[in-house]
N, CA, C and O atoms as a GROMACS GRO file, in nm:
protein
  360
    1UNK      N    1   0.751   1.128  -1.532
    1UNK     CA    2   0.694   1.025  -1.450
    1UNK      C    3   0.607   0.935  -1.537
    1UNK      O    4   0.528   0.982  -1.619
    2UNK      N    5   0.623   0.809  -1.517
    2UNK     CA    6   0.536   0.714  -1.587
    2UNK      C    7   0.467   0.628  -1.483
    2UNK      O    8   0.522   0.597  -1.378
    3UNK      N    9   0.346   0.590  -1.515
    3UNK     CA   10   0.268   0.503  -1.428
    3UNK      C   11   0.284   0.361  -1.476
    3UNK      O   12   0.263   0.331  -1.593
    4UNK      N   13   0.320   0.273  -1.384
    4UNK     CA   14   0.340   0.134  -1.415
    4UNK      C   15   0.240   0.050  -1.336
    4UNK      O   16   0.205   0.084  -1.224
    5UNK      N   17   0.196  -0.059  -1.396
    5UNK     CA   18   0.101  -0.149  -1.331
    5UNK      C   19   0.165  -0.285  -1.314
    5UNK      O   20   0.212  -0.344  -1.412
    6UNK      N   21   0.167  -0.334  -1.192
    6UNK     CA   22   0.226  -0.464  -1.163
    6UNK      C   23   0.134  -0.574  -1.215
    6UNK      O   24   0.015  -0.574  -1.183
    7UNK      N   25   0.186  -0.666  -1.295
    7UNK     CA   26   0.100  -0.773  -1.346
    7UNK      C   27   0.058  -0.873  -1.238
    7UNK      O   28  -0.040  -0.945  -1.256
    8UNK      N   29   0.130  -0.879  -1.127
    8UNK     CA   30   0.099  -0.974  -1.021
    8UNK      C   31  -0.007  -0.920  -0.924
    8UNK      O   32  -0.110  -0.983  -0.904
    9UNK      N   33   0.018  -0.803  -0.865
    9UNK     CA   34  -0.073  -0.750  -0.763
    9UNK      C   35  -0.170  -0.646  -0.817
    9UNK      O   36  -0.262  -0.607  -0.747
   10UNK      N   37  -0.152  -0.603  -0.940
   10UNK     CA   38  -0.239  -0.509  -1.010
   10UNK      C   39  -0.238  -0.368  -0.949
   10UNK      O   40  -0.329  -0.290  -0.976
   11UNK      N   41  -0.138  -0.335  -0.869
   11UNK     CA   42  -0.125  -0.200  -0.814
   11UNK      C   43  -0.058  -0.110  -0.917
   11UNK      O   44   0.029  -0.154  -0.992
   12UNK      N   45  -0.099   0.016  -0.920
   12UNK     CA   46  -0.042   0.115  -1.011
   12UNK      C   47   0.044   0.210  -0.928
   12UNK      O   48  -0.001   0.262  -0.826
   13UNK      N   49   0.168   0.232  -0.972
   13UNK     CA   50   0.258   0.322  -0.902
   13UNK      C   51   0.331   0.408  -1.003
   13UNK      O   52   0.338   0.375  -1.122
   14UNK      N   53   0.386   0.520  -0.954
   14UNK     CA   54   0.458   0.611  -1.042
   14UNK      C   55   0.608   0.588  -1.027
   14UNK      O   56   0.658   0.558  -0.918
   15UNK      N   57   0.677   0.602  -1.140
   15UNK     CA   58   0.821   0.585  -1.141
   15UNK      C   59   0.880   0.693  -1.228
   15UNK      O   60   0.835   0.717  -1.340
   16UNK      N   61   0.982   0.760  -1.175
   16UNK     CA   62   1.053   0.860  -1.253
   16UNK      C   63   1.128   0.788  -1.364
   16UNK      O   64   1.189   0.684  -1.341
   17UNK      N   65   1.122   0.842  -1.483
   17UNK     CA   66   1.183   0.777  -1.599
   17UNK      C   67   1.333   0.757  -1.580
   17UNK      O   68   1.387   0.653  -1.618
   18UNK      N   69   1.401   0.855  -1.522
   18UNK     CA   70   1.545   0.841  -1.501
   18UNK      C   71   1.574   0.732  -1.398
   18UNK      O   72   1.675   0.662  -1.410
   19UNK      N   73   1.488   0.718  -1.296
   19UNK     CA   74   1.508   0.612  -1.196
   19UNK      C   75   1.487   0.475  -1.259
   19UNK      O   76   1.558   0.380  -1.225
   20UNK      N   77   1.392   0.463  -1.350
   20UNK     CA   78   1.369   0.336  -1.418
   20UNK      C   79   1.486   0.295  -1.504
   20UNK      O   80   1.518   0.177  -1.514
   21UNK      N   81   1.550   0.391  -1.565
   21UNK     CA   82   1.665   0.362  -1.649
   21UNK      C   83   1.786   0.325  -1.563
   21UNK      O   84   1.862   0.236  -1.598
   22UNK      N   85   1.803   0.394  -1.450
   22UNK     CA   86   1.919   0.370  -1.364
   22UNK      C   87   1.904   0.240  -1.286
   22UNK      O   88   1.996   0.158  -1.284
   23UNK      N   89   1.788   0.219  -1.223
   23UNK     CA   90   1.771   0.102  -1.137
   23UNK      C   91   1.747  -0.026  -1.215
   23UNK      O   92   1.784  -0.134  -1.170
   24UNK      N   93   1.686  -0.016  -1.331
   24UNK     CA   94   1.659  -0.135  -1.410
   24UNK      C   95   1.774  -0.167  -1.504
   24UNK      O   96   1.766  -0.142  -1.624
   25UNK      N   97   1.880  -0.222  -1.449
   25UNK     CA   98   1.999  -0.249  -1.531
   25UNK      C   99   1.977  -0.365  -1.626
   25UNK      O  100   2.029  -0.363  -1.738
   26UNK      N  101   1.900  -0.466  -1.586
   26UNK     CA  102   1.870  -0.578  -1.673
   26UNK      C  103   1.749  -0.538  -1.756
   26UNK      O  104   1.642  -0.510  -1.702
   27UNK      N  105   1.766  -0.536  -1.887
   27UNK     CA  106   1.656  -0.493  -1.972
   27UNK      C  107   1.654  -0.568  -2.103
   27UNK      O  108   1.756  -0.621  -2.148
   28UNK      N  109   1.537  -0.572  -2.164
   28UNK     CA  110   1.515  -0.626  -2.298
   28UNK      C  111   1.434  -0.521  -2.371
   28UNK      O  112   1.312  -0.513  -2.356
   29UNK      N  113   1.502  -0.440  -2.450
   29UNK     CA  114   1.435  -0.329  -2.517
   29UNK      C  115   1.385  -0.230  -2.415
   29UNK      O  116   1.462  -0.187  -2.329
   30UNK      N  117   1.256  -0.192  -2.421
   30UNK     CA  118   1.203  -0.096  -2.324
   30UNK      C  119   1.165  -0.161  -2.190
   30UNK      O  120   1.132  -0.090  -2.095
   31UNK      N  121   1.169  -0.293  -2.182
   31UNK     CA  122   1.130  -0.362  -2.060
   31UNK      C  123   1.249  -0.373  -1.966
   31UNK      O  124   1.356  -0.420  -2.005
   32UNK      N  125   1.230  -0.329  -1.842
   32UNK     CA  126   1.336  -0.332  -1.742
   32UNK      C  127   1.288  -0.412  -1.622
   32UNK      O  128   1.171  -0.406  -1.583
   33UNK      N  129   1.381  -0.486  -1.563
   33UNK     CA  130   1.350  -0.566  -1.445
   33UNK      C  131   1.351  -0.475  -1.324
   33UNK      O  132   1.456  -0.425  -1.284
   34UNK      N  133   1.233  -0.453  -1.266
   34UNK     CA  134   1.218  -0.366  -1.149
   34UNK      C  135   1.142  -0.439  -1.040
   34UNK      O  136   1.071  -0.536  -1.066
   35UNK      N  137   1.158  -0.392  -0.919
   35UNK     CA  138   1.088  -0.448  -0.805
   35UNK      C  139   0.962  -0.367  -0.780
   35UNK      O  140   0.967  -0.244  -0.768
   36UNK      N  141   0.849  -0.434  -0.771
   36UNK     CA  142   0.723  -0.367  -0.743
   36UNK      C  143   0.724  -0.320  -0.598
   36UNK      O  144   0.753  -0.400  -0.509
   37UNK      N  145   0.695  -0.193  -0.570
   37UNK     CA  146   0.697  -0.146  -0.432
   37UNK      C  147   0.582  -0.201  -0.348
   37UNK      O  148   0.591  -0.204  -0.225
   38UNK      N  149   0.475  -0.246  -0.412
   38UNK     CA  150   0.359  -0.296  -0.339
   38UNK      C  151   0.378  -0.440  -0.293
   38UNK      O  152   0.364  -0.470  -0.174
   39UNK      N  153   0.411  -0.529  -0.386
   39UNK     CA  154   0.420  -0.672  -0.351
   39UNK      C  155   0.563  -0.719  -0.333
   39UNK      O  156   0.585  -0.826  -0.276
   40UNK      N  157   0.663  -0.643  -0.381
   40UNK     CA  158   0.802  -0.678  -0.363
   40UNK      C  159   0.856  -0.778  -0.464
   40UNK      O  160   0.971  -0.820  -0.452
   41UNK      N  161   0.778  -0.816  -0.563
   41UNK     CA  162   0.825  -0.911  -0.664
   41UNK      C  163   0.893  -0.837  -0.778
   41UNK      O  164   0.857  -0.723  -0.810
   42UNK      N  165   0.988  -0.902  -0.838
   42UNK     CA  166   1.058  -0.845  -0.952
   42UNK      C  167   0.987  -0.887  -1.079
   42UNK      O  168   0.959  -1.005  -1.101
   43UNK      N  169   0.958  -0.789  -1.163
   43UNK     CA  170   0.889  -0.811  -1.290
   43UNK      C  171   0.951  -0.722  -1.396
   43UNK      O  172   1.021  -0.626  -1.365
   44UNK      N  173   0.924  -0.756  -1.521
   44UNK     CA  174   0.964  -0.670  -1.631
   44UNK      C  175   0.855  -0.567  -1.654
   44UNK      O  176   0.739  -0.602  -1.675
   45UNK      N  177   0.891  -0.439  -1.650
   45UNK     CA  178   0.800  -0.328  -1.672
   45UNK      C  179   0.846  -0.250  -1.794
   45UNK      O  180   0.966  -0.229  -1.814
   46UNK      N  181   0.751  -0.207  -1.876
   46UNK     CA  182   0.782  -0.119  -1.988
   46UNK      C  183   0.787   0.023  -1.932
   46UNK      O  184   0.683   0.084  -1.908
   47UNK      N  185   0.908   0.074  -1.912
   47UNK     CA  186   0.924   0.203  -1.844
   47UNK      C  187   0.892   0.321  -1.936
   47UNK      O  188   0.878   0.434  -1.888
   48UNK      N  189   0.880   0.297  -2.066
   48UNK     CA  190   0.853   0.407  -2.159
   48UNK      C  191   0.705   0.423  -2.191
   48UNK      O  192   0.668   0.518  -2.260
   49UNK      N  193   0.619   0.334  -2.143
   49UNK     CA  194   0.475   0.351  -2.163
   49UNK      C  195   0.410   0.371  -2.027
   49UNK      O  196   0.463   0.327  -1.925
   50UNK      N  197   0.297   0.434  -2.027
   50UNK     CA  198   0.229   0.467  -1.903
   50UNK      C  199   0.084   0.420  -1.910
   50UNK      O  200   0.021   0.432  -2.016
   51UNK      N  201   0.031   0.368  -1.800
   51UNK     CA  202  -0.109   0.328  -1.796
   51UNK      C  203  -0.193   0.449  -1.758
   51UNK      O  204  -0.143   0.542  -1.696
   52UNK      N  205  -0.320   0.449  -1.793
   52UNK     CA  206  -0.409   0.562  -1.768
   52UNK      C  207  -0.495   0.543  -1.644
   52UNK      O  208  -0.596   0.612  -1.628
   53UNK      N  209  -0.458   0.453  -1.558
   53UNK     CA  210  -0.535   0.427  -1.436
   53UNK      C  211  -0.482   0.513  -1.322
   53UNK      O  212  -0.367   0.556  -1.326
   54UNK      N  213  -0.565   0.538  -1.220
   54UNK     CA  214  -0.518   0.618  -1.106
   54UNK      C  215  -0.415   0.541  -1.023
   54UNK      O  216  -0.415   0.418  -1.020
   55UNK      N  217  -0.330   0.614  -0.957
   55UNK     CA  218  -0.225   0.555  -0.874
   55UNK      C  219  -0.288   0.491  -0.751
   55UNK      O  220  -0.369   0.553  -0.681
   56UNK      N  221  -0.250   0.365  -0.725
   56UNK     CA  222  -0.303   0.294  -0.607
   56UNK      C  223  -0.196   0.266  -0.504
   56UNK      O  224  -0.227   0.220  -0.394
   57UNK      N  225  -0.071   0.292  -0.536
   57UNK     CA  226   0.037   0.268  -0.440
   57UNK      C  227   0.123   0.391  -0.428
   57UNK      O  228   0.158   0.443  -0.534
   58UNK      N  229   0.160   0.443  -0.318
   58UNK     CA  230   0.128   0.398  -0.184
   58UNK      C  231  -0.014   0.434  -0.146
   58UNK      O  232  -0.073   0.526  -0.202
   59UNK      N  233  -0.070   0.360  -0.051
   59UNK     CA  234  -0.207   0.391  -0.008
   59UNK      C  235  -0.216   0.534   0.044
   59UNK      O  236  -0.120   0.586   0.100
   60UNK      N  237  -0.328   0.597   0.024
   60UNK     CA  238  -0.345   0.738   0.061
   60UNK      C  239  -0.323   0.763   0.210
   60UNK      O  240  -0.270   0.867   0.247
   61UNK      N  241  -0.362   0.670   0.295
   61UNK     CA  242  -0.345   0.689   0.438
   61UNK      C  243  -0.198   0.700   0.475
   61UNK      O  244  -0.160   0.786   0.555
   62UNK      N  245  -0.114   0.615   0.415
   62UNK     CA  246   0.029   0.621   0.445
   62UNK      C  247   0.090   0.748   0.388
   62UNK      O  248   0.181   0.806   0.447
   63UNK      N  249   0.042   0.790   0.272
   63UNK     CA  250   0.094   0.913   0.212
   63UNK      C  251   0.059   1.033   0.300
   63UNK      O  252   0.141   1.123   0.317
   64UNK      N  253  -0.061   1.034   0.355
   64UNK     CA  254  -0.101   1.144   0.445
   64UNK      C  255  -0.017   1.144   0.572
   64UNK      O  256   0.023   1.249   0.621
   65UNK      N  257   0.010   1.024   0.624
   65UNK     CA  258   0.093   1.015   0.744
   65UNK      C  259   0.233   1.067   0.716
   65UNK      O  260   0.293   1.134   0.801
   66UNK      N  261   0.285   1.036   0.601
   66UNK     CA  262   0.419   1.083   0.565
   66UNK      C  263   0.420   1.235   0.552
   66UNK      O  264   0.516   1.300   0.594
   67UNK      N  265   0.314   1.291   0.495
   67UNK     CA  266   0.306   1.437   0.483
   67UNK      C  267   0.297   1.503   0.620
   67UNK      O  268   0.366   1.601   0.646
   68UNK      N  269   0.213   1.449   0.708
   68UNK     CA  270   0.199   1.509   0.841
   68UNK      C  271   0.328   1.494   0.921
   68UNK      O  272   0.364   1.582   0.997
   69UNK      N  273   0.397   1.381   0.903
   69UNK     CA  274   0.522   1.361   0.974
   69UNK      C  275   0.628   1.459   0.926
   69UNK      O  276   0.703   1.514   1.007
   70UNK      N  277   0.635   1.482   0.797
   70UNK     CA  278   0.734   1.575   0.746
   70UNK      C  279   0.702   1.717   0.791
   70UNK      O  280   0.792   1.796   0.818
   71UNK      N  281   0.574   1.750   0.800
   71UNK     CA  282   0.539   1.884   0.845
   71UNK      C  283   0.576   1.902   0.992
   71UNK      O  284   0.618   2.011   1.031
   72UNK      N  285   0.560   1.798   1.074
   72UNK     CA  286   0.602   1.806   1.214
   72UNK      C  287   0.753   1.825   1.224
   72UNK      O  288   0.802   1.902   1.307
   73UNK      N  289   0.826   1.754   1.140
   73UNK     CA  290   0.971   1.769   1.139
   73UNK      C  291   1.011   1.909   1.096
   73UNK      O  292   1.104   1.968   1.152
   74UNK      N  293   0.942   1.962   0.997
   74UNK     CA  294   0.971   2.098   0.951
   74UNK      C  295   0.941   2.200   1.060
   74UNK      O  296   1.016   2.295   1.078
   75UNK      N  297   0.831   2.180   1.133
   75UNK     CA  298   0.797   2.271   1.243
   75UNK      C  299   0.904   2.266   1.352
   75UNK      O  300   0.942   2.370   1.407
   76UNK      N  301   0.954   2.147   1.382
   76UNK     CA  302   1.057   2.133   1.483
   76UNK      C  303   1.186   2.202   1.438
   76UNK      O  304   1.251   2.270   1.518
   77UNK      N  305   1.224   2.186   1.312
   77UNK     CA  306   1.343   2.252   1.260
   77UNK      C  307   1.326   2.403   1.264
   77UNK      O  308   1.421   2.475   1.297
   78UNK      N  309   1.208   2.451   1.232
   78UNK     CA  310   1.181   2.595   1.234
   78UNK      C  311   1.190   2.648   1.377
   78UNK      O  312   1.246   2.756   1.400
   79UNK      N  313   1.136   2.572   1.472
   79UNK     CA  314   1.141   2.613   1.613
   79UNK      C  315   1.285   2.621   1.661
   79UNK      O  316   1.323   2.715   1.731
   80UNK      N  317   1.366   2.523   1.624
   80UNK     CA  318   1.506   2.522   1.663
   80UNK      C  319   1.580   2.639   1.600
   80UNK      O  320   1.661   2.706   1.665
   81UNK      N  321   1.553   2.664   1.474
   81UNK     CA  322   1.619   2.774   1.404
   81UNK      C  323   1.583   2.909   1.467
   81UNK      O  324   1.670   2.995   1.482
   82UNK      N  325   1.457   2.927   1.505
   82UNK     CA  326   1.415   3.052   1.568
   82UNK      C  327   1.476   3.068   1.707
   82UNK      O  328   1.507   3.179   1.750
   83UNK      N  329   1.492   2.955   1.778
   83UNK     CA  330   1.547   2.964   1.913
   83UNK      C  331   1.695   3.005   1.911
   83UNK      O  332   1.745   3.057   2.010
   84UNK      N  333   1.763   2.983   1.801
   84UNK     CA  334   1.904   3.022   1.791
   84UNK      C  335   1.919   3.173   1.796
   84UNK      O  336   2.019   3.225   1.847
   85UNK      N  337   1.820   3.245   1.744
   85UNK     CA  338   1.831   3.389   1.733
   85UNK      C  339   1.761   3.465   1.843
   85UNK      O  340   1.756   3.588   1.841
   86UNK      N  341   1.706   3.394   1.940
   86UNK     CA  342   1.642   3.462   2.054
   86UNK      C  343   1.750   3.521   2.143
   86UNK      O  344   1.855   3.460   2.165
   87UNK      N  345   1.724   3.637   2.193
   87UNK     CA  346   1.822   3.698   2.283
   87UNK      C  347   1.800   3.647   2.424
   87UNK      O  348   1.687   3.633   2.470
   88UNK      N  349   1.907   3.619   2.490
   88UNK     CA  350   1.900   3.568   2.628
   88UNK      C  351   1.894   3.687   2.723
   88UNK      O  352   1.979   3.776   2.717
   89UNK      N  353   1.794   3.690   2.809
   89UNK     CA  354   1.778   3.798   2.907
   89UNK      C  355   1.797   3.740   3.046
   89UNK      O  356   1.722   3.653   3.091
   90UNK      N  357   1.898   3.789   3.111
   90UNK     CA  358   1.926   3.742   3.246
   90UNK      C  359   1.907   3.852   3.344
   90UNK      O  360   1.925   3.831   3.463
   0.00000   0.00000   0.00000
């Protein structure tokens, strides 16, 4: 994982190195044309270097909501799975 900083919006986000190589087909050396997830603009990012700043994108509130939503989905799947093995008593 490398941390990239958008020169336009100044947000820092993480990108998997393999995803940067695959998605950034247009490149000049280590710089690949990628879309910033925060502002949506396409910029050249150096995918092989990483900034030392903390990650600012996605916002923590949205990340927490995504975690709680996935946990609710997991609970629902678990409930359904357990209900399959309940014995029916008539």
